TORGUGU-960100 format. One record per residue: x, y, z of N, C-alpha, C, CB in turn; residue in three letters. Coordinates in steps of 0.2 Angstrom, whole numbers. Glycine has a CB too. Layout:
// TORGUGU-960100
PT   n.px   n.py   n.pz  ca.px  ca.py  ca.pz   c.px   c.py   c.pz  cb.px  cb.py  cb.pz  residuo
PT      X      Y      Z      X      Y      Z      X      Y      Z      X      Y      Z      Ala
...
//
This chain:
// TORGUGU-960100
PT   n.px   n.py   n.pz  ca.px  ca.py  ca.pz   c.px   c.py   c.pz  cb.px  cb.py  cb.pz  residuo
PT     23     19     89     26     24     85     29     29     89     20     28     80      Ile
PT     35     32     87     39     37     90     41     43     85     44     33     92      Lys
PT     43     48     88     46     54     85     50     51     78     50     58     90      Lys
PT     50     54     72     54     52     68     52     46     63     59     51     70      Gly
PT     48     43     65     45     37     62     43     38     55     40     33     65      Asp
PT     44     33     50     40     33     44     34     28     45     44     31     38      Val
PT     28     31     43     22     27     45     18     26     38     17     30     51      Ile
PT     16     20     35     12     19     29      5     17     32     15     13     24      Tyr
PT      0     19     31     -6     18     34    -12     16     29     -8     25     38      Phe
PT    -16     12     32    -23     11     28    -28     11     33    -23      5     25      Ser
PT    -33     14     31    -39     15     36    -46     13     34    -39     21     37      Ala
PT    -50     11     38    -57     11     37    -60     13     44    -61      4     35      Asn
PT    -62     20     43    -65     23     50    -71     20     51    -66     31     49      Leu
PT    -75     18     48    -82     16     49    -82     10     53    -85     14     42      Leu
PT    -77      6     53    -76      1     58    -74      3     65    -70     -3     55      Lys
PT    -73      9     66    -71     11     73    -78     13     76    -65     18     73      Leu
PT    -83     14     73    -89     17     77    -90     24     76    -88     15     84      Gly
PT    -95     26     79    -97     34     79    -92     38     82   -103     35     83      Lys
PT    -90     43     80    -85     47     82    -88     54     85    -80     49     76      Tyr
PT    -86     56     90    -89     62     94    -91     68     89    -84     64     99      Glu
PT    -86     70     85    -88     76     81    -86     73     74    -83     82     83      Asn
PT    -91     71     70    -90     68     63    -87     74     58    -97     66     60      Gln
PT    -88     80     59    -85     86     55    -78     86     56    -88     93     57      Arg
PT    -76     84     61    -69     85     64    -65     78     63    -68     87     71      Lys
PT    -68     73     61    -64     66     61    -58     66     57    -69     60     58      Ile
PT    -58     68     51    -53     68     47    -47     73     49    -55     71     40      Leu
PT    -49     78     51    -43     84     54    -40     81     60    -47     91     56      Asp
PT    -44     78     64    -42     76     70    -36     69     69    -48     73     75      Asp
PT    -38     65     64    -33     59     64    -27     62     60    -36     53     60      Tyr
PT    -28     67     56    -22     70     53    -17     73     58    -24     75     47      Tyr
PT    -20     77     63    -16     80     68    -14     74     73    -20     87     72      Lys
PT    -17     70     74    -16     64     79     -9     60     77    -23     58     79      Ala
PT     -9     58     70     -3     55     67      3     59     67     -5     54     59      Leu
PT      2     66     65      8     70     65     10     72     72      6     77     62      Trp
PT      6     71     77      8     72     84     13     67     86      2     72     88      Glu
PT     11     60     84     15     54     85     22     54     82     12     49     82      Leu
PT     22     56     75     29     55     72     33     61     72     28     54     64      Val
PT     29     67     74     34     74     75     36     77     68     41     72     79      Gly
PT     39     82     68     41     86     63     46     82     58     44     92     65      Lys
PT     50     78     61     55     74     57     52     66     54     63     73     62      Lys
PT     45     66     56     42     60     54     40     60     47     36     58     58      Gly
PT     38     54     44     35     54     37     28     50     37     40     51     32      Thr
PT     23     52     34     17     48     34     15     47     26     10     52     38      Ile
PT     15     40     24     13     38     18      7     34     18     18     35     14      Ala
PT      3     34     12     -2     30     12     -4     28      5     -7     33     15      Tyr
PT     -9     23      3    -10     22     -4    -16     27     -7    -12     13     -5      Pro
PT    -15     29    -13    -19     33    -16    -21     30    -23    -17     40    -17      Thr
PT    -22     23    -23    -24     19    -29    -30     22    -33    -24     13    -27      Phe
PT    -30     21    -40    -35     23    -44    -36     18    -50    -33     30    -47      Asn
PT    -39     12    -48    -40      6    -53    -45      8    -58    -42      0    -50      Phe
PT    -50     12    -56    -56     14    -61    -53     17    -67    -60     19    -57      Ser
PT    -48     20    -66    -46     24    -73    -42     20    -78    -41     30    -72      Ile
PT    -41     13    -76    -38      9    -81    -42      8    -86    -37      2    -78      Ile
PT    -50      8    -85    -54      7    -90    -57     13    -93    -59      3    -88      Asn
PT    -58     18    -89    -61     25    -92    -56     29    -96    -64     29    -86      Asn
PT    -50     27    -94    -44     30    -98    -44     38    -97    -45     29   -106      Lys
PT    -46     40    -91    -46     48    -89    -39     49    -88    -50     50    -81      Lys
PT    -36     55    -89    -29     58    -88    -29     57    -81    -28     65    -90      Ile
PT    -22     54    -79    -20     54    -72    -16     60    -70    -16     48    -71      Phe
PT    -19     65    -66    -16     70    -64    -14     70    -56    -20     76    -65      Cys
PT     -7     69    -54     -6     68    -48     -9     72    -42      2     69    -47      Pro
PT    -10     79    -44    -13     84    -40    -21     84    -39    -11     90    -44      Arg
PT    -24     81    -44    -31     82    -45    -35     75    -45    -33     86    -52      Lys
PT    -32     70    -47    -35     63    -47    -36     60    -40    -31     58    -50      Thr
PT    -42     59    -38    -44     57    -32    -41     50    -30    -51     57    -31      Ser
PT    -40     49    -24    -38     42    -21    -45     38    -21    -35     43    -14      Ser
PT    -45     32    -22    -50     28    -21    -49     23    -15    -51     24    -28      Glu
PT    -45     24    -10    -43     21     -5    -46     23      2    -36     22     -5      Met
PT    -51     27      1    -54     30      7    -53     36      8    -51     26     13      Gly
PT    -58     40     13    -59     47     13    -53     49     17    -65     49     17      Val
PT    -49     46     21    -43     48     25    -38     49     21    -41     43     30      Leu
PT    -37     44     16    -31     45     11    -32     51      6    -30     38      7      Thr
PT    -38     52      5    -39     57      1    -38     65      5    -47     57     -3      Glu
PT    -40     64     11    -39     70     15    -31     71     15    -43     69     22      Phe
PT    -28     67     17    -21     68     18    -18     71     10    -17     60     20      Phe
PT    -20     66      5    -17     68     -2    -18     75     -4    -21     63     -8      Arg
PT    -23     79     -2    -25     85     -4    -21     91     -1    -32     87     -3      Lys
PT    -16     89      4    -13     93      9     -8     97      4     -9     90     15      Lys
PT     -6    102      5     -1    106      1      5    104      0      0    112      3      Lys
PT      9    100      5     15     98      4     16     90      4     19    100     10      Tyr
PT     11     87      1     11     80      0     14     79     -8      3     77      0      Ser
PT     17     73     -8     20     71    -14     16     64    -16     29     71    -14      Tyr
PT     16     63    -23     13     57    -26     16     53    -30      8     58    -28      Arg
PT     17     47    -30     21     43    -35     18     43    -43     22     36    -33      Ser
PT     22     42    -48     19     43    -54     15     38    -57     24     44    -59      Asn
PT     14     31    -54     10     26    -56      3     28    -56     11     20    -53      His
PT     -1     28    -63     -8     31    -63    -13     26    -59     -9     32    -69      Pro
PT    -11     20    -58    -16     15    -55    -15     13    -47    -16      9    -59      Tyr
PT     -8     13    -46     -5     11    -39     -1     16    -36     -2      5    -39      Thr
PT     -3     22    -37      1     28    -33      1     28    -25     -2     35    -35      Ser
PT      7     29    -23      7     31    -16      9     38    -15     14     26    -12      Ile
PT      5     41     -9      7     48     -8     10     48     -1      0     53     -9      Ser
PT     14     54      0     16     54      7     18     62      8     23     49      9      Ser
PT     19     63     15     20     70     17     26     68     23     14     74     20      Glu
PT     30     74     23     35     74     28     42     73     26     33     68     32      Gly
PT     47     71     31     53     72     30     56     68     23     57     69     36      His
PT     54     62     23     56     57     17     51     57     12     58     49     20      His
PT     46     61     11     41     60      6     43     61     -1     36     64      7      Ser
PT     48     65     -2     51     67     -9     55     60    -11     55     73     -9      Lys
PT     59     57     -7     62     50     -8     58     45    -10     66     48     -3      Tyr
PT     52     45     -6     48     39     -7     43     40    -14     43     39     -1      Ile
PT     42     46    -15     37     47    -21     40     50    -27     31     51    -18      Cys
PT     46     50    -27     48     54    -34     54     49    -37     51     62    -32      Thr
PT     55     50    -44     59     47    -48     59     39    -46     66     50    -46      Lys
PT     52     36    -47     51     29    -46     51     26    -52     45     28    -42      Asn
PT     51     19    -52     50     15    -58     44     16    -61     52      8    -57      Ser
PT     42     12    -67     36     12    -70     32      6    -68     37     13    -78      Gln
PT     34      3    -62     31     -4    -60     27     -2    -53     37    -10    -60      His
PT     22     -5    -51     19     -5    -45     23     -7    -39     12     -9    -46      Ser
PT     27    -11    -40     32    -14    -35     39    -15    -38     29    -21    -32      Tyr
PT     43    -18    -33     49    -19    -36     55    -14    -35     48    -20    -44      Gly
PT     61    -14    -37     66     -9    -36     64     -2    -38     71    -12    -40      Pro
PT     65      2    -34     64     10    -34     56     12    -34     67     12    -41      Asn
PT     52      6    -33     45      8    -32     44     11    -24     40      0    -33      Ser
PT     39     15    -23     38     17    -16     39     12    -11     32     20    -15      Pro
PT     36      6    -12     37      0     -7     44     -2     -5     32     -6     -9      Phe
PT     48     -2    -10     55     -3    -10     58      2     -5     58     -2    -17      Asp
PT     56      8     -5     60     14     -2     57     14      5     59     21     -6      Arg
PT     50     12      6     47     11     13     51      6     17     41      9     12      Leu
PT     53      0     13     57     -5     17     64     -2     19     58    -12     12      Ile
PT     67      1     13     74      4     15     74      9     21     78      8      9      Ile
PT     68     12     22     67     17     27     64     14     34     62     23     25      Leu
PT     64      8     34     62      4     39     54      6     42     67      4     45      Asn
PT     50      7     37     44     10     39     40      6     43     40     13     32      Ala
PT     35      8     46     29      4     50     23      4     46     28      7     58      Lys
PT     19     -1     46     13     -2     43      7     -1     48     12     -9     39      Phe
PT      3      4     48     -2      6     53     -9      4     49     -2     13     55      Leu
PT    -12     -2     51    -19     -3     49    -24     -1     54    -20    -10     47      Ser
PT    -28      4     52    -34      7     57    -40      4     54    -35     15     57      Ile
PT    -42     -1     59    -49     -4     58    -49    -10     54    -54      2     55      Gly
PT    -44    -12     51    -45    -17     45    -38    -23     48    -43    -14     37      Ile
PT    -41    -29     48    -36    -34     50    -31    -34     44    -39    -42     52      Lys
PT    -25    -34     46    -19    -34     40    -19    -38     35    -13    -34     43      Pro
PT    -21    -44     37    -21    -50     31    -26    -48     25    -24    -57     34      Asn
PT    -30    -42     26    -35    -40     20    -32    -34     17    -42    -37     23      Phe
PT    -27    -31     19    -25    -25     16    -17    -24     16    -27    -19     21      Asn
PT    -14    -30     16     -6    -29     17     -4    -30      9     -3    -36     22      Ser
PT     -5    -24      6     -2    -24     -1      5    -25     -2     -5    -18     -5      Ser
PT      9    -24      4     16    -25      3     18    -32      1     18    -23      9      Gln
PT     14    -37      1     16    -44      0     16    -44     -7     11    -49      2      Val
PT     14    -40    -11     15    -40    -19     22    -38    -21     10    -36    -23      His
PT     25    -34    -16     31    -31    -18     36    -38    -18     33    -25    -12      His
PT     35    -42    -12     39    -48    -11     37    -54    -17     38    -52     -4      Ala
PT     32    -54    -20     30    -57    -25     33    -55    -31     23    -57    -26      Glu
PT     34    -49    -32     38    -45    -38     45    -47    -37     37    -37    -38      His
PT     48    -47    -32     55    -48    -30     56    -55    -31     58    -46    -24      Met
PT     52    -60    -30     53    -67    -30     52    -71    -37     49    -70    -26      Ser
PT     48    -66    -41     46    -68    -48     42    -75    -48     53    -69    -53      Ser
PT     36    -73    -43     32    -79    -43     29    -81    -50     26    -78    -39      Val
PT     28    -87    -51     25    -90    -58     18    -88    -59     26    -97    -58      Pro
PT     14    -87    -55      7    -85    -56      5    -78    -57      3    -87    -49      Tyr
PT     10    -74    -57      9    -67    -60     13    -65    -66     10    -63    -54      Arg
PT     11    -60    -70     15    -58    -75     15    -50    -76     13    -62    -82      Tyr
PT     20    -48    -80     19    -40    -80     15    -39    -86     27    -37    -81      Phe
PT      9    -35    -84      5    -33    -90      7    -25    -91     -2    -34    -88      Lys
PT      7    -24    -98     10    -17    -99      4    -13   -101     15    -16   -105      Lys
PT      4     -6    -99     -2     -1   -100      1      5   -103     -7      1    -93      Phe
PT     -2      8   -107      0     15   -109     -6     19   -107      1     16   -118      Asn
PT     -4     25   -103     -9     29   -100     -6     36   -101    -10     27    -93      His
PT    -11     42   -102    -10     48   -102     -9     51    -95    -15     52   -106      Arg
PT     -3     54    -93     -2     57    -87      0     65    -88      4     54    -84      Val
PT     -3     69    -84     -2     76    -83      4     77    -78     -9     79    -81      Lys
PT      9     81    -81     14     84    -76     15     91    -78     21     80    -76      Lys
PT     13     95    -73     13    102    -75      7    104    -80     20    105    -78      Gly
PT      9    107    -84      4    109    -90      4    103    -96      6    116    -94      Lys
PT     10     98    -96     10     95   -101      7     88   -100     16     94   -103      Lys
PT      4     84   -105      0     78   -105      5     73   -109     -7     78   -107      Ile
PT      7     68   -107     11     62   -111      8     56   -109     18     63   -109      Lys
PT      8     52   -115      6     45   -114     12     41   -112      3     42   -121      Lys
PT     12     38   -107     18     34   -104     16     27   -103     19     37    -97      Lys
PT     22     23   -102     21     16   -101     21     13    -94     25     12   -105      Gln
PT     17     10    -92     17      8    -85     16     -1    -84     11     12    -81      Tyr
PT     18     -3    -79     17    -10    -78     13    -12    -72     24    -14    -78      Phe
PT     10    -18    -72      7    -20    -65      8    -28    -66     -2    -18    -65      Met
PT      9    -30    -59     11    -38    -59      4    -41    -58     16    -39    -52      His
PT      1    -43    -63     -6    -46    -62     -7    -54    -62    -11    -44    -68      Val
PT    -12    -56    -59    -13    -63    -58    -14    -67    -65    -19    -64    -54      Leu
PT    -11    -72    -66    -13    -77    -72    -20    -77    -72    -10    -83    -71      Ser
PT    -22    -77    -79    -30    -77    -80    -33    -83    -78    -31    -77    -88      Glu
PT    -30    -89    -77    -34    -96    -75    -35    -95    -67    -29   -103    -77      Asn
PT    -32    -89    -64    -34    -89    -57    -39    -84    -55    -28    -88    -53      Leu
PT    -40    -80    -60    -46    -75    -59    -52    -78    -56    -47    -71    -64      Ile
PT    -55    -76    -51    -62    -79    -49    -61    -84    -44    -65    -81    -55      Gly
PT    -55    -88    -44    -55    -93    -39    -53    -91    -31    -49    -97    -42      Thr
PT    -56    -96    -27    -55    -94    -20    -48    -92    -17    -59    -99    -16      Lys
PT    -47    -87    -14    -40    -86    -12    -39    -87     -5    -39    -79    -13      Arg
PT    -33    -87     -3    -31    -89      5    -31    -83      9    -24    -92      5      Asp
PT    -32    -77      6    -32    -71     11    -27    -70     15    -38    -72     15      Lys
PT    -21    -71     13    -15    -70     16    -14    -74     23    -14    -62     17      Asn
PT    -17    -80     24    -17    -83     30    -11    -86     31    -22    -89     31      Arg
PT     -8    -90     27     -1    -93     27      5    -88     27     -1    -97     22      Lys
PT      3    -82     24      8    -77     24     10    -74     32      6    -70     19      Ile
PT      3    -73     35      3    -70     41      5    -76     47     -3    -67     43      Phe
PT      3    -81     46      5    -87     50     13    -88     51      2    -94     47      Asn
PT     16    -87     45     23    -87     45     26    -81     48     25    -88     37      His
PT     23    -75     46     26    -69     49     26    -69     56     24    -63     46      Phe
PT     21    -71     59     20    -70     67     23    -75     71     12    -69     69      Thr
PT     26    -80     67     31    -85     72     36    -81     74     33    -91     67      Lys
PT     39    -77     71     45    -74     74     45    -66     74     52    -76     70      Asn
PT     38    -63     72     38    -56     72     31    -54     76     38    -54     65      Asn
PT     31    -48     79     26    -46     83     22    -41     79     29    -42     88      Lys
PT     15    -41     79     10    -36     77      7    -33     83      5    -39     71      Ile
PT      8    -27     84      5    -23     90     -2    -21     88      9    -17     91      Thr
PT     -6    -24     93    -13    -22     93    -15    -17     98    -18    -29     94      Arg
PT    -20    -13     97    -22     -8    101    -29     -7    100    -18     -2    101      Ser
PT    -34     -7    104    -41     -6    103    -43      2    103    -45     -8    109      Arg
PT    -47      2     98    -49     10     96    -56     10     94    -44     13     89      Cys
PT    -61     13     98    -67     12     97    -70      5     97    -69     15     91      Gly
PT    -74      4     92    -76     -3     91    -72     -8     87    -83     -3     87      Asp
PT    -66     -5     86    -61    -10     82    -54    -10     85    -61     -9     74      Ser
PT    -49    -11     80    -42    -12     82    -38     -9     78    -41    -18     83      Thr
PT    -32     -6     80    -27     -3     76    -21     -9     77    -25      4     79      Leu
PT    -19    -10     71    -13    -15     69     -7    -11     67    -15    -20     63      Tyr
PT      0    -13     70      6    -11     68     12    -15     68      7     -6     73      Leu
PT     15    -16     62     21    -20     62     26    -17     56     18    -27     60      Tyr
PT     32    -20     57     37    -17     53     37    -20     46     44    -19     56      Ser
PT     37    -16     40     37    -17     34     42    -21     31     36    -12     30      Ile
PT     48    -19     34     54    -22     32     55    -30     34     61    -18     35      Lys
PT     52    -31     41     53    -38     43     47    -42     40     53    -39     51      Lys
PT     41    -39     38     36    -42     34     39    -44     27     30    -37     33      Phe
PT     42    -40     24     45    -41     17     50    -47     18     48    -34     14      Tyr
PT     55    -47     23     60    -52     24     57    -59     26     65    -50     30      Glu
PT     52    -59     29     48    -65     31     45    -67     24     42    -63     36      Ala
PT     42    -64     20     39    -66     14     44    -69      9     35    -60     11      Asn
PT     49    -66      9     55    -68      4     57    -75      7     62    -62      3      Ile
PT     57    -76     14     59    -82     17     54    -87     15     59    -82     24      Glu
PT     48    -86     15     43    -90     14     42    -93      6     36    -87     16      Leu
PT     43    -88      2     43    -89     -5     48    -93     -7     42    -83     -8      Phe
PT     54    -93     -4     60    -96     -6     59   -104     -4     67    -93     -2      Asn
PT     54   -105      1     52   -112      3     47   -114      0     51   -112     11      Lys
PT     42   -110     -2     36   -112     -6     34   -106    -10     30   -114     -1      Asp
PT     35   -106    -16     34   -101    -21     27    -99    -22     37   -103    -28      Ile
PT     23   -104    -21     15   -103    -21     12   -101    -15     12   -110    -24      Tyr
PT     15   -100    -10     13    -98     -3      7    -94     -3     19    -95      2      Ala
PT      6    -89     -7      1    -84     -8     -5    -87     -9      3    -79    -13      Trp
PT     -5    -93    -13    -11    -96    -16    -14   -100    -11     -8   -100    -22      Leu
PT    -20   -101    -12    -25   -106     -9    -23   -113    -12    -32   -105     -9      Ser
PT    -24   -119     -8    -23   -125    -10    -26   -128    -17    -24   -130     -5      Ile
PT    -32   -125    -18    -36   -126    -24    -32   -123    -30    -43   -123    -23      Lys
PT    -29   -116    -28    -26   -113    -34    -19   -116    -35    -26   -104    -33      Gln
PT    -16   -118    -31    -10   -122    -32    -10   -128    -37     -7   -124    -24      Lys
PT    -16   -132    -36    -16   -138    -40    -17   -136    -48    -23   -143    -37      Lys
PT    -19   -130    -49    -20   -127    -56    -13   -127    -59    -23   -120    -57      Ile
PT     -7   -126    -56      0   -126    -57      3   -132    -57      3   -122    -52      Phe
PT      0   -137    -54      3   -144    -54      4   -148    -60     -1   -147    -49      Glu
//
């Protein structure tokens, strides 16, 4: 990671073990990441909220909490952070390119003009803190969207969103699994990462009791598109593929 970089992170701080000062852990991570990317850098992170799909609570970008861990919520609450408009799969960011990443997005979780699309354009790096990336690489779903994989479909949702003082019901889309695949055993991105690491590097660094992982989101996307062109069912397990045969 160097000055001016765009970083998209996901974290499980519990995996790293006991921190020397638990009260300062979130602030210390915040400062450490900004020290790495500098004033012209950008830090983005997932602030998903799947629970409000069912409870129908109003989505307020400034007040609705992130369900993606305490570190993302700590970053989200900062004064100069931006948050994308999707009520279920929002991305938040702060820094030089944050407005570009998180404003004027599409109504889809992934695809053109989504935050993930713009992270690729900016050649962002994915930093996974304490989690093996095959378990939290949501970027793969952007490649699925762009490849029009046959095992997902676009599901429409209508949800109330608060912007300023106004509340409006808006239409949003998610690229969801076909119903006949729900509950079946998944591949957990093994084929995806086996293909990616043939020609691309994942940088690993020990931190406490676990590991930090870093790789290029753009190269990961390009590798996924290449794989889906060869095998459109690459994300599925062998048992799941048989359902479509």
